[in-house]
N, C-alpha and C positions, 0 to 999 in steps of 0.2 A: 310297395316299391317295385315289384316285378310280377310277371305272370307267365304261365306256360301256354304256348299255342298247342291246342289239342287237335284241331281239325280245320282245314280250309274247306268251305262249302263252294267256293268259286276258284277258278284258275285264270291265268292271264288270257285275255281274249274274250272271256265271258262277259255278258252284259249283266248289270245289277241295278236294282231300283233302290231309291232312298229308303232306309229302315229295313231293307231285306237283310236277312242273316248272312254275314260274310264269313265268320269263323267262330269257333268255340275256344274259349280260354279257360284256364284254371288258376285261381288264386287261393293258396292254401288248399282247403278241401272242397271249395265251391267251384263248380263248373258253370260258366255263363256264356250266353250267346252274345256276340257283338254285331250290331247292325251297321250297315254302311251309312256313312254320313252324306253320301252323294249318289246321284244316278248317272250312269254312264257305262264305260267299258273298262274292265280291269286291265291296266297296262303293266303293272309290276307287283310282284309279291316278294318282299324283302327278307322274309324269314320262313324257315321250314317248320313243319310240324315237330313238336317236342322241343323247339327252341325256347329258352327262357329270355324274355324281353323286358327291359326296364320300362317303367311307367313313363309315358311321354315320347317314346320312340315311334318313328314312322314305320308302320308295318306293311302298308300297301299304298298304291297310287291308282286313282280312278280318273280317267279322262272324260270330261263332260262336254256336252255340245256348247254350253255357254262359253267355255274357255278355249274353244278351238282356234280362235283368231288371235289369242294373246301370244306375244313373242318372248316374254321373259317369265321366270318363275320366282315368286317370293314365298318361301315356306312360312306357314303360319304355325305358331306354337300349339302344341297339343297338351291340354291340361290333364287328361287322365287316359289310362290305357284303353278304356271302353270306347273312346272317341278318337283313337289314334289313326283312323283311316283318313288320309288327306286327299283332296282333289288336286290333280296336276293340271294347271291351265295351259300347258304347252306340250308339244311333242316330246318324247323321251330324249331326243338328241339335244334339246335345249336344257332339259333338267340335269343331265349327267355332267354338264359343264359347271354347274353352280352350286350343287348341294354338297355341303361338307359331310364327311362320314367319319365318325369317331371310332377307332378300333376298340374292341372289347378289352377292358382292363385299363384304358386311359382314364386319368382322373381330371376333373375340372372343378373349378370353384364356382360358387353361386355368385350372382352379380354383386351382391353386397359384400363379398369376401368372407362371409360367415358360413361355416359348415353346420348343417343341421343333422341331428342324429335321432333315429326313432327310439321309442322307449325300449323296444326289444334289444337293439344294439347297445344302448346304455346299460341295460340289465346284464347282458352277457359280459360287457366290459367290467362291470362291478364284480361279477362272480369270478372273473379271471384275474382281477387285480390290475386292470389296465387303466392307467391314469388318463386324464383328458389330454395332456400334452402328448402322450404316446398314441392316443386314439387319433389325434390330428395328423399323425405321420402315416396312417394306414391309407393307401390309395383306394378310392371308391369307384365302383363300376355302375352305381345307380344314377338316377337322374340328377344332373348338375353336380356330379362327382360325389354324391352321397354314399356313405358306407352302408352296404347291405348286410343282412344276416350272413350271407355266403362269404362276403369279404372278411368279416371279423372272425368267423369260424376258421377260414383258411389261414388267417394271420396267427390265430392261437395255435393251430396245429404246427405251423412252421416254427413258431417260437418255441414250442415244446421239443422240436427236433434240433433246436439250435440254429435254425436258418434265419438269417436277418431279413427283415421285411424290405421289399424293393422301395426305393425312394419314389415319392409321388412324381408323376409325369408333369412337367411344366407345360403351360399352354402352348408355348412356341414349338413344342415337340409334336403336337398333334398334326398329322398330315391331312391334306385335303385330297380325297380320291373320289372317283365316281360312286354314286349311290348304288349302282348295279353291282359293285364289288361285293362278293359274299363275305359275311361276317366270319372272322377267323375262329375256328372251333377251338375250344379249350383242349390242351393236351390230355390224352387219355392215359390214366395211370395204369401201368402194366403190373399185374400181380407178380410177385416174386416167383411163384410156381402155381400152376393150375391145381385146383382142388380135385381130389380123386375120391369118388364115392363107390364103395363096394356094394355088392349085392344088386338086387333088382329094384331100381329107384326111378322115380319120375322127377325131373327138375322143373320147377315152376318159377318163372321170373315174377317178382313182386310188381304189382302195378303201382302207379304214382301215389294213389291214396294210401295203400298199405305201407309204402315206405314212409309217408308222412306220419301215419299212426305209430309205426314202430319207433321212429325217431322221437316222437312226442312222449311216448310211454317211457322209454329209456331215460330221457332227460328228466321226466317227472320223478322217477325213482332216485336219480342222482341228486336232484334238487331238494326234495322234501323227505325227511325221516317219517315214513308212514307208520301210523298206528291205526288199528281197526277195532272198533267196539261193536258189540252185538246186543240186540234186545228183541223182544217179540211183543206183538200187539194182538189183542182180541178185537178183530174188525167186524164182528157179527152185525152190529148195528149199521155200520157203513154198507156192508154187502146187502143186507135186507132193504135198506132205504133205496139203494141204486136199483135193485130188482123191481121195486115198487114204482119208481118214477121214470125209468129210462125211456119207455114208450112215449109218455106225455112230454118229457123233456125234449126228445128228438122232434116231436111234432111241433112244439112251441118254438124251439130255438133253431131248428134246422140243422142240428149237429148232434152226434152221439155223446152220451155222458159215460166216460170210462173212469177207472180208478185213478188214473194219472192226475187229472186236475184236482181231485179230492185230496190226494196225498200232497201235491204241491201247495195247496191251500194251507194244510197243516204245517208244512215246512216254513212257509212265509210267516205264519203267526209266531213260530218259535224263533225265527231269525230276528224278529222285532224284539223279543225278550232277551236274546243273546247276540247282539250285533257283531261281536268279534268273530262269529262264524262266517260273516260276510265281509271278509277282508283279504288282504294280500301283503306280501313282504317286499320292501324295496330297500335292500342293504340292511341297515339296522333299524329301519323305520317300519311301523305297522300302519298300513293304509286301510282304514275302515270305510267301506263303501256305503253311502247313504241310499243309492239306488239298489233295489233288489231285483236282479236279473237272473232268472233260473234257467240254467242249461238243462236240456232234456236229451239224454243219450238215445239215439235212434239207429236201429239196425237197417242197413240198406239191402236191397235184393242181391247185391254182389257179395254180401257177407261182410263188407266194411262197416265202419261206424262213423257217425257224424253227430254233432251236438248243436242243434239249433237252440236259440236263446229266446225265452219269453221276457221281453223288456218290461220293467216296472210291474212285475207280477203282483206286488202288494196293492196296486191301484185297480186291479181287475176283480170283478165278482166271479162267481162260479161259472156262469154262462160265458163270460169273457175268457176265462181260463180254458174252458172246454173248446171254444172256437180257436184259440191260439194253439192249443196242443194239437188238435186235429188238423188245422191248416198247415202248421209247420211240419208235422209228420208226413202228410200227403206230399208237400213240396219236396221234402227230402227224398222220399221214395221215387218220385217222378223226375228228379234232377232239376227242380225249379227253384231251389233255394237261391237267394241273393247273398252276396258276400257279407252284407250287414247282418244277415239272419244268424250268423255264427259268431258274431263279435260281441264283446262286452259282458260276457257271463260273469257272475259273482259267486254262484253256488250251483253245483250240478246234482241232478237226480237221475238215477238209472234204475230201470225195472228189470232185474235179472230173472224175475219170475215169469216173464213173458214166454221164456223157452223152457220152463219147468224147473228151474233151479230153486232150491230152498233158500239159499243165501249166497252172498259173494263178498269178496274183498276187493272193491274197485280201486283203481289208481286215480289219484288226484289230477284234475284237469288244470294244469298250471295257467296263470299264477294264482289260482284260487287256493284255499286252505282246507277244503273239505268236499267230499262227495258222498251222498247217501244212496244206498241201494235197498230195494225191497225184493223179497222173494215171492214165490207163488203162494196163493192163499189156499190153505188146506183145512178140511174139517178134522178136528181131533177131540178126543175126550179130555176135558180139563176140569180142574177143581174150581168151583164157584163158591165164593164166600158170600153168605147171606145173613141177615139178622137172626134167622132161625137155625143157623149152622151151615156147615159145608155140604156141598153136593157135587156130583159129577154130571157134566152136561156136554153135549156136542156143540162145539163153537168153531167159528171160522178164525183160524190163527194165521199170522203172517210174521216171518222173521224180518228184522230190519238190521242193516249193518251200515257203518259209516267209517270211512278212512279219513284221517285228518293229519295235518302237518304239525308234528310235535314241536316244531320251533315256536309256534304260536299257541296251539291248542293243546293244553295238558289233558291228562286222562279225566280229571274231575269235570272240566268244562265239556269235553267230548261226550262223556257218559251222561252228564246232566242234560245236554241238548238232545241226545238221542232218546233218552227217557221221556223228555218233554214231547217229542214228536209222537212217540208211542202212546202217550197219555191223550194227546189231541185226537188221535185216531180212535182210541177206545171210548172217549167221551162224546163221540159223534151223536148228534141228536137224531133219533129215528123218526121224529115227528117234524123234522125240518121242512119248511116250504121250499119249492124249487127256486 
């Protein structure tokens, strides 16, 4: 519904070629480059860096040679934010007389008279007890007057303080002003009193992604009653097999074999046995997902976290999983992820052992109902049961933990699923073919 402008690569007066990068935008956690849809000279840039812009808004104008002789301007609709750069076929003096500008906060209706609401907005409305009739009174700042996440959160906060929502702006109240008029900034909320920090401190402003992560984590804790179960697995066979085949695997498949695809493979098998772990909640309904899309928590060089998604993981063999894991991880670290790469996850896996942790209590990635974490693999002396009696041996051991939503997953199901994953890893066939 909206995106944040991160950086302009061109300024008014610069020349640009078709498909040359014009600006960088951010949607949720994903940063994307937006190419120009035309070749010519940048005449206008309508939004500044860090502005939040609705999908479909005109963000810049390019004057091309083809349009130099045209005397009037007819704006074309822009379907998505990535293609919101339009070509102005007339000099700016003609454009400024004809282009309507809708101020921030004005609401408009769709051509059919029906308002559309995203699943996120409907979910927030359900959680806050907002009826459809009340939802229809909320003015929307999104494309065609749609209510965005920001609109409904602002409405909820105002309602909590006893402030009545402003009446929706009627169409006849929208003024027509020049496109060059700057967008009206939202009023800055002044703190009642500035915070005072004692001692020798350094104040670091959160970046955009860290704010998103913080908001997402707090909402997850408020949404789901978290329970975490723990288990451990003897992964000696898995470790020995990987050490044996990793060089041949990389030579044959062109990618490295890590522990991640092997663990995801075990998780997928267990989800098929216990499909309720691959679900979400919508009000008082449980939505069981037939697609198994595994989110893979990935640390970025900046220290932030992102979760690219392996779509239809149950339809991939080990080589396919390895290529997906390595490709998405590389794209995440190099800032090359696409918006779709982080959408649609149904279950999340995180490897806290990458940084030396034995175990962790991860936070659920909403609206999923569970997240599984594995710790570092360590050699330990353990008791081995054999037909000839017990013995002590050095084995590769790994702790596994899983946080789950107690509204859906009770302790019996959570512990059973976690034990099943541990058993899958322990029963790994050391003679398996690549």
